[in-house]
LOFIFI-231298 format. One record per residue (C-alpha): x, y, z; residue number from 1. Coordinates in steps of 0.5 Angstrom, whole numbers. Layout:
REM residues N
<node><u>X</u><v>Y</v><w>Z</w><seti>NUM</seti></node>
...
***
This chain:
REM residues 293
<node><u>-25</u><v>-85</v><w>40</w><seti>1</seti></node>
<node><u>-23</u><v>-84</v><w>32</w><seti>2</seti></node>
<node><u>-20</u><v>-90</v><w>29</w><seti>3</seti></node>
<node><u>-14</u><v>-88</v><w>24</w><seti>4</seti></node>
<node><u>-9</u><v>-91</v><w>20</w><seti>5</seti></node>
<node><u>-3</u><v>-87</v><w>17</w><seti>6</seti></node>
<node><u>-4</u><v>-81</v><w>12</w><seti>7</seti></node>
<node><u>2</u><v>-83</v><w>8</w><seti>8</seti></node>
<node><u>5</u><v>-90</v><w>7</w><seti>9</seti></node>
<node><u>3</u><v>-97</v><w>8</w><seti>10</seti></node>
<node><u>-4</u><v>-97</v><w>12</w><seti>11</seti></node>
<node><u>-3</u><v>-100</v><w>19</w><seti>12</seti></node>
<node><u>-8</u><v>-106</v><w>20</w><seti>13</seti></node>
<node><u>-11</u><v>-109</v><w>26</w><seti>14</seti></node>
<node><u>-12</u><v>-116</v><w>28</w><seti>15</seti></node>
<node><u>-18</u><v>-120</v><w>32</w><seti>16</seti></node>
<node><u>-19</u><v>-127</v><w>32</w><seti>17</seti></node>
<node><u>-26</u><v>-129</v><w>29</w><seti>18</seti></node>
<node><u>-29</u><v>-135</v><w>28</w><seti>19</seti></node>
<node><u>-23</u><v>-140</v><w>25</w><seti>20</seti></node>
<node><u>-18</u><v>-134</v><w>23</w><seti>21</seti></node>
<node><u>-14</u><v>-128</v><w>26</w><seti>22</seti></node>
<node><u>-18</u><v>-123</v><w>22</w><seti>23</seti></node>
<node><u>-13</u><v>-117</v><w>19</w><seti>24</seti></node>
<node><u>-17</u><v>-110</v><w>17</w><seti>25</seti></node>
<node><u>-16</u><v>-103</v><w>16</w><seti>26</seti></node>
<node><u>-19</u><v>-98</v><w>21</w><seti>27</seti></node>
<node><u>-20</u><v>-91</v><w>19</w><seti>28</seti></node>
<node><u>-25</u><v>-86</v><w>22</w><seti>29</seti></node>
<node><u>-29</u><v>-84</v><w>28</w><seti>30</seti></node>
<node><u>-33</u><v>-90</v><w>31</w><seti>31</seti></node>
<node><u>-39</u><v>-85</v><w>32</w><seti>32</seti></node>
<node><u>-40</u><v>-84</v><w>25</w><seti>33</seti></node>
<node><u>-44</u><v>-89</v><w>20</w><seti>34</seti></node>
<node><u>-39</u><v>-95</v><w>19</w><seti>35</seti></node>
<node><u>-38</u><v>-97</v><w>12</w><seti>36</seti></node>
<node><u>-35</u><v>-104</v><w>10</w><seti>37</seti></node>
<node><u>-31</u><v>-105</v><w>4</w><seti>38</seti></node>
<node><u>-30</u><v>-112</v><w>1</w><seti>39</seti></node>
<node><u>-24</u><v>-113</v><w>-4</w><seti>40</seti></node>
<node><u>-23</u><v>-118</v><w>-9</w><seti>41</seti></node>
<node><u>-18</u><v>-123</v><w>-11</w><seti>42</seti></node>
<node><u>-12</u><v>-123</v><w>-12</w><seti>43</seti></node>
<node><u>-12</u><v>-116</v><w>-7</w><seti>44</seti></node>
<node><u>-13</u><v>-114</v><w>0</w><seti>45</seti></node>
<node><u>-15</u><v>-109</v><w>4</w><seti>46</seti></node>
<node><u>-10</u><v>-104</v><w>2</w><seti>47</seti></node>
<node><u>-14</u><v>-104</v><w>-5</w><seti>48</seti></node>
<node><u>-19</u><v>-99</v><w>-1</w><seti>49</seti></node>
<node><u>-14</u><v>-94</v><w>2</w><seti>50</seti></node>
<node><u>-15</u><v>-88</v><w>-2</w><seti>51</seti></node>
<node><u>-22</u><v>-89</v><w>-2</w><seti>52</seti></node>
<node><u>-21</u><v>-89</v><w>6</w><seti>53</seti></node>
<node><u>-18</u><v>-83</v><w>6</w><seti>54</seti></node>
<node><u>-23</u><v>-79</v><w>2</w><seti>55</seti></node>
<node><u>-28</u><v>-81</v><w>7</w><seti>56</seti></node>
<node><u>-25</u><v>-79</v><w>13</w><seti>57</seti></node>
<node><u>-30</u><v>-75</v><w>17</w><seti>58</seti></node>
<node><u>-35</u><v>-78</v><w>13</w><seti>59</seti></node>
<node><u>-35</u><v>-86</v><w>15</w><seti>60</seti></node>
<node><u>-32</u><v>-90</v><w>20</w><seti>61</seti></node>
<node><u>-29</u><v>-94</v><w>15</w><seti>62</seti></node>
<node><u>-27</u><v>-102</v><w>15</w><seti>63</seti></node>
<node><u>-23</u><v>-106</v><w>10</w><seti>64</seti></node>
<node><u>-22</u><v>-113</v><w>12</w><seti>65</seti></node>
<node><u>-17</u><v>-118</v><w>9</w><seti>66</seti></node>
<node><u>-22</u><v>-124</v><w>7</w><seti>67</seti></node>
<node><u>-20</u><v>-131</v><w>9</w><seti>68</seti></node>
<node><u>-15</u><v>-133</v><w>5</w><seti>69</seti></node>
<node><u>-12</u><v>-127</v><w>2</w><seti>70</seti></node>
<node><u>-8</u><v>-121</v><w>5</w><seti>71</seti></node>
<node><u>-6</u><v>-121</v><w>13</w><seti>72</seti></node>
<node><u>-11</u><v>-125</v><w>15</w><seti>73</seti></node>
<node><u>-9</u><v>-132</v><w>19</w><seti>74</seti></node>
<node><u>-12</u><v>-138</v><w>17</w><seti>75</seti></node>
<node><u>-12</u><v>-145</v><w>16</w><seti>76</seti></node>
<node><u>-11</u><v>-147</v><w>9</w><seti>77</seti></node>
<node><u>-16</u><v>-152</v><w>10</w><seti>78</seti></node>
<node><u>-22</u><v>-148</v><w>12</w><seti>79</seti></node>
<node><u>-28</u><v>-146</v><w>8</w><seti>80</seti></node>
<node><u>-27</u><v>-140</v><w>4</w><seti>81</seti></node>
<node><u>-33</u><v>-140</v><w>-1</w><seti>82</seti></node>
<node><u>-37</u><v>-133</v><w>-1</w><seti>83</seti></node>
<node><u>-43</u><v>-135</v><w>4</w><seti>84</seti></node>
<node><u>-37</u><v>-137</v><w>9</w><seti>85</seti></node>
<node><u>-33</u><v>-131</v><w>8</w><seti>86</seti></node>
<node><u>-40</u><v>-127</v><w>9</w><seti>87</seti></node>
<node><u>-41</u><v>-130</v><w>16</w><seti>88</seti></node>
<node><u>-35</u><v>-129</v><w>18</w><seti>89</seti></node>
<node><u>-35</u><v>-122</v><w>17</w><seti>90</seti></node>
<node><u>-42</u><v>-121</v><w>20</w><seti>91</seti></node>
<node><u>-39</u><v>-125</v><w>27</w><seti>92</seti></node>
<node><u>-33</u><v>-119</v><w>27</w><seti>93</seti></node>
<node><u>-39</u><v>-114</v><w>26</w><seti>94</seti></node>
<node><u>-43</u><v>-117</v><w>32</w><seti>95</seti></node>
<node><u>-36</u><v>-117</v><w>36</w><seti>96</seti></node>
<node><u>-35</u><v>-110</v><w>35</w><seti>97</seti></node>
<node><u>-43</u><v>-108</v><w>36</w><seti>98</seti></node>
<node><u>-44</u><v>-106</v><w>29</w><seti>99</seti></node>
<node><u>-52</u><v>-107</v><w>27</w><seti>100</seti></node>
<node><u>-52</u><v>-104</v><w>20</w><seti>101</seti></node>
<node><u>-47</u><v>-102</v><w>15</w><seti>102</seti></node>
<node><u>-46</u><v>-98</v><w>8</w><seti>103</seti></node>
<node><u>-43</u><v>-105</v><w>4</w><seti>104</seti></node>
<node><u>-39</u><v>-104</v><w>-1</w><seti>105</seti></node>
<node><u>-36</u><v>-109</v><w>-5</w><seti>106</seti></node>
<node><u>-31</u><v>-110</v><w>-11</w><seti>107</seti></node>
<node><u>-31</u><v>-117</v><w>-15</w><seti>108</seti></node>
<node><u>-30</u><v>-123</v><w>-11</w><seti>109</seti></node>
<node><u>-32</u><v>-118</v><w>-5</w><seti>110</seti></node>
<node><u>-38</u><v>-116</v><w>-9</w><seti>111</seti></node>
<node><u>-40</u><v>-124</v><w>-9</w><seti>112</seti></node>
<node><u>-39</u><v>-124</v><w>-1</w><seti>113</seti></node>
<node><u>-43</u><v>-117</v><w>-1</w><seti>114</seti></node>
<node><u>-48</u><v>-120</v><w>-5</w><seti>115</seti></node>
<node><u>-48</u><v>-126</v><w>0</w><seti>116</seti></node>
<node><u>-50</u><v>-121</v><w>6</w><seti>117</seti></node>
<node><u>-55</u><v>-117</v><w>2</w><seti>118</seti></node>
<node><u>-59</u><v>-123</v><w>0</w><seti>119</seti></node>
<node><u>-59</u><v>-127</v><w>7</w><seti>120</seti></node>
<node><u>-58</u><v>-121</v><w>12</w><seti>121</seti></node>
<node><u>-61</u><v>-115</v><w>9</w><seti>122</seti></node>
<node><u>-63</u><v>-112</v><w>16</w><seti>123</seti></node>
<node><u>-55</u><v>-111</v><w>17</w><seti>124</seti></node>
<node><u>-55</u><v>-107</v><w>11</w><seti>125</seti></node>
<node><u>-56</u><v>-100</v><w>10</w><seti>126</seti></node>
<node><u>-54</u><v>-98</v><w>3</w><seti>127</seti></node>
<node><u>-50</u><v>-102</v><w>-2</w><seti>128</seti></node>
<node><u>-44</u><v>-100</v><w>-7</w><seti>129</seti></node>
<node><u>-43</u><v>-106</v><w>-12</w><seti>130</seti></node>
<node><u>-36</u><v>-104</v><w>-16</w><seti>131</seti></node>
<node><u>-33</u><v>-109</v><w>-22</w><seti>132</seti></node>
<node><u>-36</u><v>-114</v><w>-19</w><seti>133</seti></node>
<node><u>-37</u><v>-122</v><w>-20</w><seti>134</seti></node>
<node><u>-44</u><v>-122</v><w>-21</w><seti>135</seti></node>
<node><u>-50</u><v>-127</v><w>-24</w><seti>136</seti></node>
<node><u>-45</u><v>-133</v><w>-28</w><seti>137</seti></node>
<node><u>-39</u><v>-129</v><w>-30</w><seti>138</seti></node>
<node><u>-34</u><v>-132</v><w>-26</w><seti>139</seti></node>
<node><u>-30</u><v>-135</v><w>-27</w><seti>140</seti></node>
<node><u>-28</u><v>-131</v><w>-32</w><seti>141</seti></node>
<node><u>-23</u><v>-134</v><w>-38</w><seti>142</seti></node>
<node><u>-16</u><v>-132</v><w>-34</w><seti>143</seti></node>
<node><u>-18</u><v>-135</v><w>-28</w><seti>144</seti></node>
<node><u>-21</u><v>-141</v><w>-31</w><seti>145</seti></node>
<node><u>-14</u><v>-143</v><w>-34</w><seti>146</seti></node>
<node><u>-11</u><v>-141</v><w>-27</w><seti>147</seti></node>
<node><u>-16</u><v>-145</v><w>-23</w><seti>148</seti></node>
<node><u>-15</u><v>-151</v><w>-27</w><seti>149</seti></node>
<node><u>-7</u><v>-150</v><w>-26</w><seti>150</seti></node>
<node><u>-9</u><v>-149</v><w>-19</w><seti>151</seti></node>
<node><u>-12</u><v>-156</v><w>-19</w><seti>152</seti></node>
<node><u>-6</u><v>-159</v><w>-20</w><seti>153</seti></node>
<node><u>-3</u><v>-162</v><w>-14</w><seti>154</seti></node>
<node><u>5</u><v>-160</v><w>-13</w><seti>155</seti></node>
<node><u>5</u><v>-154</v><w>-17</w><seti>156</seti></node>
<node><u>8</u><v>-150</v><w>-13</w><seti>157</seti></node>
<node><u>14</u><v>-155</v><w>-11</w><seti>158</seti></node>
<node><u>15</u><v>-155</v><w>-18</w><seti>159</seti></node>
<node><u>16</u><v>-148</v><w>-19</w><seti>160</seti></node>
<node><u>20</u><v>-148</v><w>-14</w><seti>161</seti></node>
<node><u>24</u><v>-153</v><w>-17</w><seti>162</seti></node>
<node><u>24</u><v>-150</v><w>-23</w><seti>163</seti></node>
<node><u>26</u><v>-143</v><w>-21</w><seti>164</seti></node>
<node><u>20</u><v>-140</v><w>-23</w><seti>165</seti></node>
<node><u>17</u><v>-135</v><w>-17</w><seti>166</seti></node>
<node><u>21</u><v>-129</v><w>-21</w><seti>167</seti></node>
<node><u>17</u><v>-131</v><w>-28</w><seti>168</seti></node>
<node><u>10</u><v>-132</v><w>-24</w><seti>169</seti></node>
<node><u>11</u><v>-125</v><w>-20</w><seti>170</seti></node>
<node><u>13</u><v>-122</v><w>-27</w><seti>171</seti></node>
<node><u>7</u><v>-125</v><w>-30</w><seti>172</seti></node>
<node><u>2</u><v>-123</v><w>-24</w><seti>173</seti></node>
<node><u>6</u><v>-116</v><w>-25</w><seti>174</seti></node>
<node><u>3</u><v>-115</v><w>-32</w><seti>175</seti></node>
<node><u>-4</u><v>-118</v><w>-29</w><seti>176</seti></node>
<node><u>-4</u><v>-112</v><w>-24</w><seti>177</seti></node>
<node><u>-2</u><v>-107</v><w>-31</w><seti>178</seti></node>
<node><u>-8</u><v>-110</v><w>-35</w><seti>179</seti></node>
<node><u>-13</u><v>-109</v><w>-29</w><seti>180</seti></node>
<node><u>-12</u><v>-101</v><w>-30</w><seti>181</seti></node>
<node><u>-13</u><v>-96</v><w>-36</w><seti>182</seti></node>
<node><u>-7</u><v>-91</v><w>-33</w><seti>183</seti></node>
<node><u>-1</u><v>-97</v><w>-32</w><seti>184</seti></node>
<node><u>3</u><v>-91</v><w>-29</w><seti>185</seti></node>
<node><u>-1</u><v>-92</v><w>-22</w><seti>186</seti></node>
<node><u>1</u><v>-99</v><w>-21</w><seti>187</seti></node>
<node><u>8</u><v>-97</v><w>-19</w><seti>188</seti></node>
<node><u>13</u><v>-103</v><w>-16</w><seti>189</seti></node>
<node><u>12</u><v>-101</v><w>-9</w><seti>190</seti></node>
<node><u>4</u><v>-102</v><w>-10</w><seti>191</seti></node>
<node><u>5</u><v>-108</v><w>-14</w><seti>192</seti></node>
<node><u>9</u><v>-110</v><w>-9</w><seti>193</seti></node>
<node><u>4</u><v>-109</v><w>-3</w><seti>194</seti></node>
<node><u>0</u><v>-114</v><w>-7</w><seti>195</seti></node>
<node><u>4</u><v>-119</v><w>-8</w><seti>196</seti></node>
<node><u>7</u><v>-119</v><w>-1</w><seti>197</seti></node>
<node><u>2</u><v>-123</v><w>2</w><seti>198</seti></node>
<node><u>3</u><v>-129</v><w>-3</w><seti>199</seti></node>
<node><u>10</u><v>-129</v><w>-2</w><seti>200</seti></node>
<node><u>10</u><v>-135</v><w>2</w><seti>201</seti></node>
<node><u>9</u><v>-142</v><w>1</w><seti>202</seti></node>
<node><u>3</u><v>-142</v><w>6</w><seti>203</seti></node>
<node><u>1</u><v>-135</v><w>4</w><seti>204</seti></node>
<node><u>0</u><v>-138</v><w>-4</w><seti>205</seti></node>
<node><u>-3</u><v>-145</v><w>-1</w><seti>206</seti></node>
<node><u>-9</u><v>-140</v><w>2</w><seti>207</seti></node>
<node><u>-10</u><v>-135</v><w>-4</w><seti>208</seti></node>
<node><u>-10</u><v>-142</v><w>-9</w><seti>209</seti></node>
<node><u>-16</u><v>-145</v><w>-5</w><seti>210</seti></node>
<node><u>-19</u><v>-138</v><w>-4</w><seti>211</seti></node>
<node><u>-19</u><v>-138</v><w>-12</w><seti>212</seti></node>
<node><u>-22</u><v>-145</v><w>-12</w><seti>213</seti></node>
<node><u>-28</u><v>-144</v><w>-8</w><seti>214</seti></node>
<node><u>-30</u><v>-139</v><w>-12</w><seti>215</seti></node>
<node><u>-37</u><v>-141</v><w>-16</w><seti>216</seti></node>
<node><u>-42</u><v>-137</v><w>-20</w><seti>217</seti></node>
<node><u>-47</u><v>-141</v><w>-16</w><seti>218</seti></node>
<node><u>-46</u><v>-137</v><w>-11</w><seti>219</seti></node>
<node><u>-48</u><v>-131</v><w>-14</w><seti>220</seti></node>
<node><u>-54</u><v>-134</v><w>-18</w><seti>221</seti></node>
<node><u>-57</u><v>-136</v><w>-11</w><seti>222</seti></node>
<node><u>-57</u><v>-129</v><w>-9</w><seti>223</seti></node>
<node><u>-61</u><v>-126</v><w>-15</w><seti>224</seti></node>
<node><u>-68</u><v>-126</v><w>-11</w><seti>225</seti></node>
<node><u>-65</u><v>-123</v><w>-5</w><seti>226</seti></node>
<node><u>-62</u><v>-117</v><w>-9</w><seti>227</seti></node>
<node><u>-69</u><v>-116</v><w>-13</w><seti>228</seti></node>
<node><u>-72</u><v>-116</v><w>-6</w><seti>229</seti></node>
<node><u>-67</u><v>-111</v><w>-3</w><seti>230</seti></node>
<node><u>-71</u><v>-104</v><w>-3</w><seti>231</seti></node>
<node><u>-65</u><v>-100</v><w>1</w><seti>232</seti></node>
<node><u>-61</u><v>-95</v><w>-3</w><seti>233</seti></node>
<node><u>-56</u><v>-98</v><w>-8</w><seti>234</seti></node>
<node><u>-51</u><v>-96</v><w>-13</w><seti>235</seti></node>
<node><u>-47</u><v>-100</v><w>-19</w><seti>236</seti></node>
<node><u>-40</u><v>-97</v><w>-21</w><seti>237</seti></node>
<node><u>-36</u><v>-100</v><w>-27</w><seti>238</seti></node>
<node><u>-30</u><v>-98</v><w>-31</w><seti>239</seti></node>
<node><u>-31</u><v>-97</v><w>-38</w><seti>240</seti></node>
<node><u>-24</u><v>-100</v><w>-40</w><seti>241</seti></node>
<node><u>-25</u><v>-107</v><w>-35</w><seti>242</seti></node>
<node><u>-21</u><v>-112</v><w>-39</w><seti>243</seti></node>
<node><u>-24</u><v>-118</v><w>-34</w><seti>244</seti></node>
<node><u>-31</u><v>-115</v><w>-33</w><seti>245</seti></node>
<node><u>-35</u><v>-112</v><w>-39</w><seti>246</seti></node>
<node><u>-40</u><v>-106</v><w>-37</w><seti>247</seti></node>
<node><u>-46</u><v>-110</v><w>-39</w><seti>248</seti></node>
<node><u>-45</u><v>-115</v><w>-33</w><seti>249</seti></node>
<node><u>-46</u><v>-108</v><w>-29</w><seti>250</seti></node>
<node><u>-52</u><v>-106</v><w>-33</w><seti>251</seti></node>
<node><u>-55</u><v>-113</v><w>-31</w><seti>252</seti></node>
<node><u>-53</u><v>-112</v><w>-24</w><seti>253</seti></node>
<node><u>-56</u><v>-105</v><w>-23</w><seti>254</seti></node>
<node><u>-62</u><v>-108</v><w>-26</w><seti>255</seti></node>
<node><u>-63</u><v>-113</v><w>-20</w><seti>256</seti></node>
<node><u>-63</u><v>-107</v><w>-15</w><seti>257</seti></node>
<node><u>-69</u><v>-104</v><w>-15</w><seti>258</seti></node>
<node><u>-65</u><v>-98</v><w>-11</w><seti>259</seti></node>
<node><u>-59</u><v>-97</v><w>-16</w><seti>260</seti></node>
<node><u>-62</u><v>-93</v><w>-21</w><seti>261</seti></node>
<node><u>-57</u><v>-93</v><w>-28</w><seti>262</seti></node>
<node><u>-50</u><v>-96</v><w>-27</w><seti>263</seti></node>
<node><u>-45</u><v>-90</v><w>-27</w><seti>264</seti></node>
<node><u>-40</u><v>-92</v><w>-32</w><seti>265</seti></node>
<node><u>-33</u><v>-89</v><w>-31</w><seti>266</seti></node>
<node><u>-29</u><v>-88</v><w>-37</w><seti>267</seti></node>
<node><u>-22</u><v>-89</v><w>-38</w><seti>268</seti></node>
<node><u>-22</u><v>-93</v><w>-33</w><seti>269</seti></node>
<node><u>-20</u><v>-101</v><w>-32</w><seti>270</seti></node>
<node><u>-23</u><v>-106</v><w>-27</w><seti>271</seti></node>
<node><u>-19</u><v>-103</v><w>-21</w><seti>272</seti></node>
<node><u>-23</u><v>-98</v><w>-20</w><seti>273</seti></node>
<node><u>-21</u><v>-96</v><w>-12</w><seti>274</seti></node>
<node><u>-14</u><v>-95</v><w>-15</w><seti>275</seti></node>
<node><u>-16</u><v>-91</v><w>-21</w><seti>276</seti></node>
<node><u>-22</u><v>-87</v><w>-19</w><seti>277</seti></node>
<node><u>-23</u><v>-87</v><w>-11</w><seti>278</seti></node>
<node><u>-26</u><v>-80</v><w>-12</w><seti>279</seti></node>
<node><u>-32</u><v>-83</v><w>-16</w><seti>280</seti></node>
<node><u>-33</u><v>-89</v><w>-10</w><seti>281</seti></node>
<node><u>-32</u><v>-84</v><w>-4</w><seti>282</seti></node>
<node><u>-37</u><v>-79</v><w>-8</w><seti>283</seti></node>
<node><u>-42</u><v>-85</v><w>-9</w><seti>284</seti></node>
<node><u>-42</u><v>-87</v><w>-2</w><seti>285</seti></node>
<node><u>-43</u><v>-80</v><w>0</w><seti>286</seti></node>
<node><u>-49</u><v>-79</v><w>-5</w><seti>287</seti></node>
<node><u>-52</u><v>-85</v><w>-2</w><seti>288</seti></node>
<node><u>-51</u><v>-83</v><w>5</w><seti>289</seti></node>
<node><u>-56</u><v>-77</v><w>3</w><seti>290</seti></node>
<node><u>-62</u><v>-82</v><w>2</w><seti>291</seti></node>
<node><u>-64</u><v>-86</v><w>8</w><seti>292</seti></node>
<node><u>-63</u><v>-93</v><w>9</w><seti>293</seti></node>
***
């Protein structure tokens, strides 16, 4: 049976209990096709991949889950939100669905989770695509480090409410999303509101805070031997105008993957490549599928 989402408007999400979480995900495409697992970063959720999924409808069975701590996945704020834990939950979810192997696509922090899967369970990955990804020791970026220092301060959210700051914080978040793209007209109020919706509650912000604090470059550094040993078809895609991660990181990452070749650099494109150039990601996935896994 084909799994579909709405063609227009907000994608529908399915929910399934996996480990400690009620995992939310967008699912699209015939389940008889190769499965592609799309993993988002911070502070987005599965909504990030909606355009890519539509372009790949009929090519792959696409799954875009919300990681623990972000989006509509419901989990205790006191769970382990580290990349290794995220990877294990996703693999358990695939096991429950009877999916042995996937085309794995990761963006930003989702790239760190993808690297954990490749390094520790390479047999589960037929093809790999990393997009403007956390890699080596590039996390946290300076902006994230500042936010993490603030996030470690007890009672920050209570103070924000006492001083009536949520409106200002939302404004700053909108500015952050605007910086994440080259073409700012793409980040309409409706799109930004959907990204911000899951953190509109105190519990949602607490989960996101703990997700952010769980990130550490040691998780990507420990994956490097596994990346170098992964000989499957791979690709590294980067926005030339990424304001957060220099393309030099992408070149370095591509050099760690024997099956990657040269990094694909996208001109006039920022950090959120799935928003700006979903056509490039869809093309790369199609091309990789033409190479045996």
